C-alpha positions, 0 to 999 in steps of 0.5 A: 635458390631452390629448384623450381619444377613447374607443374606438368600437364596431366595426360600425354604429350607429344614430343616430336623427333626427326625419327618419329614421335613418342609419348612424353606423359607427366610421369616421363616429364616427372622423372626427367625433372628428377634426372635434372636434379641428379645432373645439377642442371640448375646450378650452372644454367641458372644465373644469380638472380636470373630465371630458372634454366635461362643460362648466363652464369659465369663459369671461370676458365684459365682463358676467361669466362664462359657463360651457361646457355639457355636451355629453356624451351624458348624457340628463339634463344633456348632449345625449343627447336631442338629434336631429341637427336640434336639434344643427345648429340650435345649430351653425348658428343659435345656437338650443338644443334648448329654443328659446332663443338661446346666448350669442355666446360659442359661436361658432356664426357660424363653425360655421354654415360647416361642411359638413353631412358634418362636422356629422354626423360630429361629432354621431355622435361626441358622441353615440356616441363620448363617455362620458356624464357626469351634470353640470348646466350652471351659470348664468352669473355675469351680473347678473339683467337682463343675463342675459336670453336673449331679446335674444340672438335680436335679436343673432342676427338682426342680426349672425349670418350666414345659414347657408351651408355651403360645398361640401366642400373636398378634404381632401387635394388637394395643389394650391396653390388647393385647399390655400388653400381647404381652409385657409380652410374650417378657419380660417373654419369649425370652427377659428373663428379670427376668434372670438378674432383679429378685432376686435368691436363695442360689442355684441361681434359680430365686425366681419367674418365672413370674409377676403372681408368685408375687411382687419379680418378676423384683424386682432387686437386683441381681448382674451380673458381679459386676453390680446390676440389678435395679428393673423394677417395679414401686414400688420406686424410684429405680424402674420405678415408675417416668418412663413413657412408653415413657421413657422406649421405649426411653431407650431401643431404644437408651440406654438413657433417661431423667432419666439415661443411660445404662452402664455395663451389660446392654449395650450389651442388648441395642446394640444387642436386643432392639435397634433392636427391632421394636417400636410396641414391645418396646411399648408392653414391656413398657406397660407390665412393667408399670403394675407391681407395689408395693404389695397391701397396699404398698405405693410408694416412688417417688423421690423428688428433694431436692436443698440443696446440689445444693445451697451449692455447688453453693455457693462454700461450700463443706458439705463432702469430697465426695462433694469436689471430686465430684466438682473437678472430676464429676460436669463439666458433671453432673453438681452441681445440679445433673441434668446432660445433659440427652441424653449425660451426665446422670443426678445423682439426681433421677437416680435409680442406686443411689436409692438402698441398694447396691451401688456396681454399682456406685463404679464399674463404677467409678473404671472401667468407661463406654461407652455409646454405639452408636446405629442407633437411637442415634449414639453418643458413649460417654465415662466416663473415669475410676478412677481406678488410680485416686481415692483411695478406701476411696475417692471413698467410700466418693464420692459414699456416697455423690452421694447416699445421695445428691439431694434427692437420698436415696442410701446406703453408702460405705465404703473403705473396700467394694470398695476395694472388688469391685476393687479387683473383676474388676481388669482385666477391663482395659478400659471403660466397653462397649468398 
């Protein structure tokens, strides 16, 4: 699904606030449409086969599914009666127009860092540049007692940062320091990358909110819809240590690069946000991410290719049952040397997904398959089929273990019981994820 930006009216459009009025002209609405791209609004607030920004997408949580809300300007079911102050209070403090608190699935701790200018533009776009859709918000699938909203106010007071919008970053300043600061703003603010890529505590609050808070920021490990978010730091082979800024830009723009390809929960981010982000901002994001290294005194373990398994497979020797399954089911696309065909079939040797202590993502994509989305800069949409009905739990465990321990990878082994749990948790996925 592509982001659908409706034509906007030329000339001035009056947007009324409780404190007065300001002119939301076509340029402001256009800027707001781009802020919506940076904030990835479409990916969460548009259901599969649903109408743009009308909500209804299920967001899984440990307590049950939470459904995204209607943020079109419909007056009865959307935000058509919201003032700018109502909107800003939601974005900065997580408080709805009716005074109740939102679930922290809505990343307002990150949005609280956005500038007033960007929030005003986003408000203008959502209220004046989007078609209203009448669709009632769906109640969460959370048990009655646990779905009460009053504890969320306590959570907000304890764990949400105090709103402190930064000074506006210069969008097109190419000096190195300015580029990093623009990237910091995009990553920590509208991009809300920490919502998935920063580990959370026992009450699902991000352990840290910004890069200044320490090395846990963007260090990965949080599980989103049975996908493990990888580290975005240059701290080990499971992060971005071997990636250049150009590699990061290519991945964000096309969903693929020489190290791997997008799948699962990241597909929507690529499709609706980063593939539509301008090149300067992509370069800024890359510049900032490359400033995130390991803690002081900790050495970085980069990936080093080992051709032992490659030579065994080329000679027809199967060192394990996982190797036999790999040659039978995977090698035609990913090759016996694990290098794949970058840009088409991603390499498995050195793939960050296969370096960490949790192999959930590898098992998930084998079970459910995946679709590499087509975007403007890389229109080919490629599919990996599901092996849910082809391989049993032990076979998938053997295959995942082989992948994580071959070609120099340092990934985790997996057991049949672990695969069984992932199979059960993803049982409703009937077609390649991303379709």
